[in-house]
N, CA, C and O atoms as a GROMACS GRO file, in nm:
protein
  420
    1UNK      N    1  -0.014   7.907   5.345
    1UNK     CA    2  -0.094   7.912   5.235
    1UNK      C    3  -0.182   7.968   5.221
    1UNK      O    4  -0.264   7.931   5.305
    2UNK      N    5  -0.239   8.083   5.129
    2UNK     CA    6  -0.318   8.110   5.110
    2UNK      C    7  -0.438   8.063   5.077
    2UNK      O    8  -0.427   7.972   4.995
    3UNK      N    9  -0.603   8.099   5.121
    3UNK     CA   10  -0.752   8.013   5.126
    3UNK      C   11  -0.751   8.075   4.966
    3UNK      O   12  -0.708   8.188   4.942
    4UNK      N   13  -0.814   7.968   4.840
    4UNK     CA   14  -0.886   8.004   4.728
    4UNK      C   15  -0.981   8.102   4.760
    4UNK      O   16  -1.064   8.120   4.849
    5UNK      N   17  -0.939   8.164   4.652
    5UNK     CA   18  -1.020   8.292   4.599
    5UNK      C   19  -0.933   8.455   4.716
    5UNK      O   20  -0.990   8.542   4.782
    6UNK      N   21  -0.785   8.431   4.692
    6UNK     CA   22  -0.710   8.500   4.800
    6UNK      C   23  -0.613   8.515   4.736
    6UNK      O   24  -0.554   8.415   4.695
    7UNK      N   25  -0.564   8.647   4.707
    7UNK     CA   26  -0.393   8.640   4.650
    7UNK      C   27  -0.316   8.672   4.796
    7UNK      O   28  -0.377   8.734   4.883
    8UNK      N   29  -0.237   8.644   4.808
    8UNK     CA   30  -0.081   8.666   4.908
    8UNK      C   31  -0.049   8.835   4.869
    8UNK      O   32  -0.115   8.888   4.780
    9UNK      N   33   0.063   8.916   4.948
    9UNK     CA   34   0.062   9.034   4.934
    9UNK      C   35   0.131   9.037   4.775
    9UNK      O   36   0.114   9.080   4.661
   10UNK      N   37   0.238   8.940   4.879
   10UNK     CA   38   0.364   8.946   4.720
   10UNK      C   39   0.332   8.914   4.589
   10UNK      O   40   0.400   8.953   4.494
   11UNK      N   41   0.193   8.819   4.576
   11UNK     CA   42   0.146   8.795   4.435
   11UNK      C   43   0.089   8.986   4.388
   11UNK      O   44   0.115   9.055   4.289
   12UNK      N   45   0.017   9.010   4.493
   12UNK     CA   46  -0.089   9.062   4.476
   12UNK      C   47   0.043   9.230   4.391
   12UNK      O   48   0.045   9.299   4.290
   13UNK      N   49   0.129   9.214   4.523
   13UNK     CA   50   0.276   9.328   4.458
   13UNK      C   51   0.321   9.302   4.307
   13UNK      O   52   0.351   9.391   4.227
   14UNK      N   53   0.319   9.152   4.281
   14UNK     CA   54   0.424   9.103   4.184
   14UNK      C   55   0.264   9.160   4.031
   14UNK      O   56   0.288   9.204   3.918
   15UNK      N   57   0.138   9.136   4.086
   15UNK     CA   58   0.030   9.165   3.986
   15UNK      C   59   0.046   9.296   3.964
   15UNK      O   60   0.065   9.318   3.844
   16UNK      N   61   0.046   9.420   4.052
   16UNK     CA   62   0.012   9.504   4.047
   16UNK      C   63   0.198   9.614   3.923
   16UNK      O   64   0.202   9.703   3.837
   17UNK      N   65   0.332   9.508   4.013
   17UNK     CA   66   0.451   9.590   3.955
   17UNK      C   67   0.492   9.683   4.045
   17UNK      O   68   0.535   9.786   3.995
   18UNK      N   69   0.490   9.675   4.204
   18UNK     CA   70   0.488   9.744   4.307
   18UNK      C   71   0.564   9.723   4.398
   18UNK      O   72   0.465   9.794   4.413
   19UNK      N   73   0.642   9.700   4.483
   19UNK     CA   74   0.726   9.692   4.580
   19UNK      C   75   0.593   9.647   4.727
   19UNK      O   76   0.495   9.722   4.721
   20UNK      N   77   0.586   9.549   4.838
   20UNK     CA   78   0.448   9.535   4.842
   20UNK      C   79   0.473   9.636   4.964
   20UNK      O   80   0.388   9.623   5.053
   21UNK      N   81   0.538   9.699   4.980
   21UNK     CA   82   0.537   9.852   5.134
   21UNK      C   83   0.424   9.920   5.075
   21UNK      O   84   0.345   9.997   5.131
   22UNK      N   85   0.425   9.888   4.970
   22UNK     CA   86   0.323  10.039   4.887
   22UNK      C   87   0.181   9.987   4.836
   22UNK      O   88   0.100  10.055   4.772
   23UNK      N   89   0.162   9.822   4.884
   23UNK     CA   90   0.018   9.782   4.917
   23UNK      C   91  -0.087   9.877   4.984
   23UNK      O   92  -0.194   9.929   4.949
   24UNK      N   93   0.022   9.874   5.137
   24UNK     CA   94  -0.097   9.982   5.233
   24UNK      C   95  -0.119  10.118   5.183
   24UNK      O   96  -0.224  10.182   5.173
   25UNK      N   97  -0.018  10.145   5.158
   25UNK     CA   98  -0.059  10.332   5.056
   25UNK      C   99  -0.221  10.273   5.002
   25UNK      O  100  -0.335  10.298   5.039
   26UNK      N  101  -0.166  10.189   4.905
   26UNK     CA  102  -0.256  10.174   4.834
   26UNK      C  103  -0.431  10.200   4.864
   26UNK      O  104  -0.529  10.250   4.808
   27UNK      N  105  -0.400  10.139   4.972
   27UNK     CA  106  -0.504  10.095   5.044
   27UNK      C  107  -0.590  10.184   5.115
   27UNK      O  108  -0.713  10.188   5.117
   28UNK      N  109  -0.467  10.288   5.199
   28UNK     CA  110  -0.519  10.428   5.241
   28UNK      C  111  -0.600  10.543   5.199
   28UNK      O  112  -0.674  10.619   5.262
   29UNK      N  113  -0.559  10.535   5.050
   29UNK     CA  114  -0.560  10.586   5.018
   29UNK      C  115  -0.700  10.585   4.897
   29UNK      O  116  -0.742  10.659   4.808
   30UNK      N  117  -0.731  10.463   4.953
   30UNK     CA  118  -0.900  10.431   4.884
   30UNK      C  119  -0.934  10.366   4.760
   30UNK      O  120  -1.045  10.339   4.714
   31UNK      N  121  -0.824  10.348   4.717
   31UNK     CA  122  -0.807  10.278   4.541
   31UNK      C  123  -0.756  10.122   4.533
   31UNK      O  124  -0.729  10.060   4.430
   32UNK      N  125  -0.751  10.074   4.670
   32UNK     CA  126  -0.750   9.941   4.644
   32UNK      C  127  -0.796   9.880   4.799
   32UNK      O  128  -0.784   9.924   4.913
   33UNK      N  129  -0.863   9.740   4.732
   33UNK     CA  130  -0.889   9.687   4.859
   33UNK      C  131  -0.791   9.664   5.006
   33UNK      O  132  -0.672   9.635   5.006
   34UNK      N  133  -0.834   9.675   5.066
   34UNK     CA  134  -0.747   9.651   5.213
   34UNK      C  135  -0.697   9.524   5.244
   34UNK      O  136  -0.782   9.452   5.192
   35UNK      N  137  -0.632   9.465   5.284
   35UNK     CA  138  -0.666   9.279   5.305
   35UNK      C  139  -0.679   9.220   5.440
   35UNK      O  140  -0.639   9.283   5.538
   36UNK      N  141  -0.720   9.130   5.448
   36UNK     CA  142  -0.780   9.088   5.541
   36UNK      C  143  -0.662   9.048   5.687
   36UNK      O  144  -0.540   9.066   5.693
   37UNK      N  145  -0.736   9.001   5.768
   37UNK     CA  146  -0.644   8.964   5.896
   37UNK      C  147  -0.533   8.887   5.839
   37UNK      O  148  -0.442   8.867   5.920
   38UNK      N  149  -0.519   8.846   5.740
   38UNK     CA  150  -0.383   8.692   5.724
   38UNK      C  151  -0.299   8.804   5.623
   38UNK      O  152  -0.192   8.766   5.574
   39UNK      N  153  -0.357   8.965   5.588
   39UNK     CA  154  -0.256   9.008   5.496
   39UNK      C  155  -0.294   9.013   5.369
   39UNK      O  156  -0.262   9.107   5.296
   40UNK      N  157  -0.388   8.881   5.316
   40UNK     CA  158  -0.424   8.843   5.113
   40UNK      C  159  -0.531   8.904   5.128
   40UNK      O  160  -0.614   8.941   5.211
   41UNK      N  161  -0.494   8.904   4.982
   41UNK     CA  162  -0.636   8.999   4.946
   41UNK      C  163  -0.737   8.967   4.809
   41UNK      O  164  -0.706   8.942   4.693
   42UNK      N  165  -0.881   8.983   4.881
   42UNK     CA  166  -0.957   8.916   4.789
   42UNK      C  167  -0.942   8.922   4.650
   42UNK      O  168  -0.857   9.001   4.608
   43UNK      N  169  -0.991   8.872   4.588
   43UNK     CA  170  -0.925   8.826   4.434
   43UNK      C  171  -0.990   8.884   4.346
   43UNK      O  172  -0.959   8.911   4.230
   44UNK      N  173  -1.109   8.910   4.419
   44UNK     CA  174  -1.279   8.981   4.373
   44UNK      C  175  -1.265   9.158   4.392
   44UNK      O  176  -1.312   9.248   4.322
   45UNK      N  177  -1.199   9.162   4.487
   45UNK     CA  178  -1.183   9.304   4.555
   45UNK      C  179  -1.057   9.377   4.437
   45UNK      O  180  -1.049   9.490   4.389
   46UNK      N  181  -0.974   9.257   4.422
   46UNK     CA  182  -0.910   9.289   4.357
   46UNK      C  183  -0.967   9.345   4.118
   46UNK      O  184  -0.983   9.444   4.047
   47UNK      N  185  -0.970   9.248   4.113
   47UNK     CA  186  -1.067   9.252   4.013
   47UNK      C  187  -1.119   9.372   3.958
   47UNK      O  188  -1.108   9.415   3.843
   48UNK      N  189  -1.205   9.442   4.102
   48UNK     CA  190  -1.311   9.539   4.106
   48UNK      C  191  -1.224   9.659   4.078
   48UNK      O  192  -1.228   9.730   3.978
   49UNK      N  193  -1.118   9.673   4.217
   49UNK     CA  194  -1.032   9.827   4.144
   49UNK      C  195  -0.981   9.810   4.032
   49UNK      O  196  -0.959   9.914   3.971
   50UNK      N  197  -0.949   9.704   3.974
   50UNK     CA  198  -0.857   9.701   3.818
   50UNK      C  199  -0.964   9.763   3.757
   50UNK      O  200  -0.971   9.886   3.767
   51UNK      N  201  -1.013   9.728   3.722
   51UNK     CA  202  -1.159   9.769   3.652
   51UNK      C  203  -1.206   9.890   3.686
   51UNK      O  204  -1.203   9.974   3.596
   52UNK      N  205  -1.252   9.923   3.796
   52UNK     CA  206  -1.268  10.081   3.848
   52UNK      C  207  -1.178  10.202   3.794
   52UNK      O  208  -1.203  10.309   3.740
   53UNK      N  209  -1.082  10.145   3.827
   53UNK     CA  210  -0.918  10.232   3.787
   53UNK      C  211  -0.846  10.205   3.716
   53UNK      O  212  -0.737  10.205   3.774
   54UNK      N  213  -0.831  10.175   3.598
   54UNK     CA  214  -0.728  10.081   3.504
   54UNK      C  215  -0.583  10.129   3.528
   54UNK      O  216  -0.480  10.062   3.518
   55UNK      N  217  -0.600  10.290   3.570
   55UNK     CA  218  -0.439  10.331   3.589
   55UNK      C  219  -0.387  10.178   3.671
   55UNK      O  220  -0.284  10.122   3.634
   56UNK      N  221  -0.463  10.128   3.771
   56UNK     CA  222  -0.382  10.049   3.865
   56UNK      C  223  -0.279   9.976   3.768
   56UNK      O  224  -0.161   9.966   3.800
   57UNK      N  225  -0.334   9.918   3.632
   57UNK     CA  226  -0.277   9.880   3.585
   57UNK      C  227  -0.089   9.860   3.523
   57UNK      O  228  -0.003   9.778   3.490
   58UNK      N  229  -0.115   9.994   3.542
   58UNK     CA  230   0.020  10.095   3.476
   58UNK      C  231   0.087  10.124   3.615
   58UNK      O  232   0.130  10.238   3.605
   59UNK      N  233   0.112  10.085   3.716
   59UNK     CA  234   0.186  10.162   3.822
   59UNK      C  235   0.308  10.115   3.837
   59UNK      O  236   0.370  10.144   3.939
   60UNK      N  237   0.376  10.019   3.722
   60UNK     CA  238   0.492   9.982   3.775
   60UNK      C  239   0.591  10.064   3.613
   60UNK      O  240   0.712  10.056   3.593
   61UNK      N  241   0.505  10.124   3.541
   61UNK     CA  242   0.531  10.198   3.337
   61UNK      C  243   0.581  10.324   3.380
   61UNK      O  244   0.514  10.399   3.451
   62UNK      N  245   0.696  10.352   3.339
   62UNK     CA  246   0.720  10.491   3.310
   62UNK      C  247   0.693  10.608   3.274
   62UNK      O  248   0.744  10.674   3.184
   63UNK      N  249   0.626  10.630   3.332
   63UNK     CA  250   0.547  10.744   3.297
   63UNK      C  251   0.583  10.908   3.262
   63UNK      O  252   0.663  10.958   3.341
   64UNK      N  253   0.541  10.981   3.172
   64UNK     CA  254   0.668  11.150   3.152
   64UNK      C  255   0.528  11.214   3.201
   64UNK      O  256   0.416  11.168   3.181
   65UNK      N  257   0.557  11.316   3.260
   65UNK     CA  258   0.493  11.455   3.329
   65UNK      C  259   0.298  11.465   3.226
   65UNK      O  260   0.181  11.495   3.252
   66UNK      N  261   0.356  11.432   3.147
   66UNK     CA  262   0.214  11.448   3.021
   66UNK      C  263   0.115  11.295   3.017
   66UNK      O  264   0.018  11.244   2.960
   67UNK      N  265   0.194  11.275   3.098
   67UNK     CA  266   0.095  11.114   3.018
   67UNK      C  267   0.068  11.070   3.190
   67UNK      O  268  -0.023  10.988   3.208
   68UNK      N  269   0.147  11.123   3.320
   68UNK     CA  270   0.042  11.162   3.462
   68UNK      C  271  -0.031  11.243   3.433
   68UNK      O  272  -0.138  11.184   3.418
   69UNK      N  273  -0.047  11.360   3.412
   69UNK     CA  274  -0.150  11.447   3.355
   69UNK      C  275  -0.216  11.419   3.314
   69UNK      O  276  -0.268  11.512   3.252
   70UNK      N  277  -0.290  11.280   3.296
   70UNK     CA  278  -0.429  11.236   3.220
   70UNK      C  279  -0.446  11.153   3.358
   70UNK      O  280  -0.532  11.065   3.366
   71UNK      N  281  -0.377  11.178   3.444
   71UNK     CA  282  -0.362  10.993   3.574
   71UNK      C  283  -0.449  11.128   3.631
   71UNK      O  284  -0.568  11.150   3.609
   72UNK      N  285  -0.375  11.194   3.693
   72UNK     CA  286  -0.458  11.349   3.818
   72UNK      C  287  -0.343  11.414   3.741
   72UNK      O  288  -0.246  11.340   3.724
   73UNK      N  289  -0.332  11.589   3.673
   73UNK     CA  290  -0.314  11.692   3.667
   73UNK      C  291  -0.202  11.748   3.784
   73UNK      O  292  -0.124  11.842   3.777
   74UNK      N  293  -0.229  11.646   3.900
   74UNK     CA  294  -0.071  11.709   4.024
   74UNK      C  295  -0.030  11.676   4.043
   74UNK      O  296   0.036  11.701   4.144
   75UNK      N  297  -0.004  11.513   3.924
   75UNK     CA  298   0.150  11.444   3.961
   75UNK      C  299   0.222  11.538   3.828
   75UNK      O  300   0.192  11.607   3.731
   76UNK      N  301   0.391  11.457   3.939
   76UNK     CA  302   0.487  11.532   3.852
   76UNK      C  303   0.534  11.412   3.850
   76UNK      O  304   0.469  11.316   3.892
   77UNK      N  305   0.693  11.398   3.785
   77UNK     CA  306   0.792  11.311   3.776
   77UNK      C  307   0.862  11.430   3.928
   77UNK      O  308   0.881  11.551   3.942
   78UNK      N  309   0.880  11.296   4.020
   78UNK     CA  310   0.959  11.343   4.146
   78UNK      C  311   1.092  11.414   4.116
   78UNK      O  312   1.125  11.417   3.998
   79UNK      N  313   1.195  11.484   4.226
   79UNK     CA  314   1.286  11.538   4.143
   79UNK      C  315   1.411  11.384   4.173
   79UNK      O  316   1.400  11.280   4.238
   80UNK      N  317   1.519  11.441   4.090
   80UNK     CA  318   1.577  11.308   4.138
   80UNK      C  319   1.544  11.139   4.147
   80UNK      O  320   1.606  11.065   4.223
   81UNK      N  321   1.453  11.101   4.070
   81UNK     CA  322   1.384  11.006   4.025
   81UNK      C  323   1.330  11.015   3.879
   81UNK      O  324   1.264  11.100   3.819
   82UNK      N  325   1.402  10.854   3.834
   82UNK     CA  326   1.330  10.796   3.718
   82UNK      C  327   1.409  10.841   3.632
   82UNK      O  328   1.496  10.900   3.696
   83UNK      N  329   1.438  10.851   3.484
   83UNK     CA  330   1.522  10.914   3.319
   83UNK      C  331   1.481  10.946   3.228
   83UNK      O  332   1.369  10.931   3.180
   84UNK      N  333   1.586  11.004   3.184
   84UNK     CA  334   1.577  11.097   3.127
   84UNK      C  335   1.574  11.063   2.956
   84UNK      O  336   1.663  11.067   2.871
   85UNK      N  337   1.490  11.041   2.952
   85UNK     CA  338   1.488  11.017   2.728
   85UNK      C  339   1.387  11.113   2.644
   85UNK      O  340   1.287  11.180   2.669
   86UNK      N  341   1.426  11.098   2.591
   86UNK     CA  342   1.360  11.215   2.415
   86UNK      C  343   1.349  11.362   2.486
   86UNK      O  344   1.272  11.450   2.446
   87UNK      N  345   1.441  11.377   2.600
   87UNK     CA  346   1.406  11.522   2.632
   87UNK      C  347   1.283  11.533   2.758
   87UNK      O  348   1.252  11.631   2.826
   88UNK      N  349   1.228  11.387   2.758
   88UNK     CA  350   1.152  11.434   2.879
   88UNK      C  351   1.170  11.337   3.001
   88UNK      O  352   1.196  11.220   2.973
   89UNK      N  353   1.158  11.372   3.130
   89UNK     CA  354   1.151  11.272   3.175
   89UNK      C  355   1.052  11.175   3.268
   89UNK      O  356   0.938  11.219   3.285
   90UNK      N  357   1.082  11.061   3.322
   90UNK     CA  358   0.983  10.976   3.302
   90UNK      C  359   1.057  10.914   3.477
   90UNK      O  360   1.152  10.947   3.547
   91UNK      N  361   0.941  10.804   3.487
   91UNK     CA  362   0.906  10.778   3.618
   91UNK      C  363   0.800  10.692   3.649
   91UNK      O  364   0.686  10.708   3.605
   92UNK      N  365   0.841  10.581   3.742
   92UNK     CA  366   0.696  10.443   3.738
   92UNK      C  367   0.667  10.524   3.823
   92UNK      O  368   0.738  10.569   3.912
   93UNK      N  369   0.492  10.563   3.782
   93UNK     CA  370   0.377  10.541   3.844
   93UNK      C  371   0.335  10.533   3.987
   93UNK      O  372   0.253  10.604   4.045
   94UNK      N  373   0.426  10.407   4.044
   94UNK     CA  374   0.372  10.385   4.182
   94UNK      C  375   0.491  10.532   4.225
   94UNK      O  376   0.457  10.628   4.294
   95UNK      N  377   0.578  10.519   4.185
   95UNK     CA  378   0.696  10.619   4.274
   95UNK      C  379   0.637  10.744   4.293
   95UNK      O  380   0.631  10.796   4.404
   96UNK      N  381   0.583  10.807   4.166
   96UNK     CA  382   0.525  10.921   4.103
   96UNK      C  383   0.425  10.976   4.251
   96UNK      O  384   0.446  11.074   4.322
   97UNK      N  385   0.318  10.876   4.263
   97UNK     CA  386   0.247  10.813   4.369
   97UNK      C  387   0.309  10.880   4.519
   97UNK      O  388   0.271  10.984   4.573
   98UNK      N  389   0.430  10.772   4.572
   98UNK     CA  390   0.447  10.790   4.632
   98UNK      C  391   0.491  10.945   4.701
   98UNK      O  392   0.454  10.988   4.810
   99UNK      N  393   0.554  10.992   4.632
   99UNK     CA  394   0.637  11.092   4.700
   99UNK      C  395   0.501  11.193   4.689
   99UNK      O  396   0.494  11.282   4.773
  100UNK      N  397   0.389  11.182   4.586
  100UNK     CA  398   0.278  11.284   4.623
  100UNK      C  399   0.201  11.279   4.732
  100UNK      O  400   0.188  11.377   4.805
  101UNK      N  401   0.147  11.172   4.752
  101UNK     CA  402   0.117  11.106   4.878
  101UNK      C  403   0.190  11.184   5.015
  101UNK      O  404   0.146  11.232   5.119
  102UNK      N  405   0.278  11.176   4.975
  102UNK     CA  406   0.453  11.134   5.101
  102UNK      C  407   0.435  11.282   5.115
  102UNK      O  408   0.442  11.322   5.231
  103UNK      N  409   0.415  11.369   5.026
  103UNK     CA  410   0.412  11.590   5.058
  103UNK      C  411   0.220  11.558   5.089
  103UNK      O  412   0.154  11.659   5.114
  104UNK      N  413   0.171  11.468   5.086
  104UNK     CA  414  -0.017  11.527   5.133
  104UNK      C  415  -0.018  11.545   5.279
  104UNK      O  416  -0.074  11.625   5.353
  105UNK      N  417   0.076  11.423   5.302
  105UNK     CA  418   0.089  11.358   5.470
  105UNK      C  419   0.090  11.434   5.526
  105UNK      O  420   0.098  11.421   5.648
   0.00000   0.00000   0.00000
């Protein structure tokens, strides 16, 4: 059971529409708060991150290259990921970030 004012990792992942395994990457890149010792996230810190970086609410949304460029011009749809629709390639934002951060490491 999680203490009041805290979110479990699974609830946080559902809130952001990402797999739980992606949460540590967000923390490592300083765009999301780090969990406490029990792996839970402080609700106030999560709200602050979401208000500071509104694109965090779109992590599970498929975006095309034009939309990704509005978040960060270096982001692109990774090869062999996503889908094509209306002559554009789309991929979920968290997958694009995962790919970009993996290349940077």
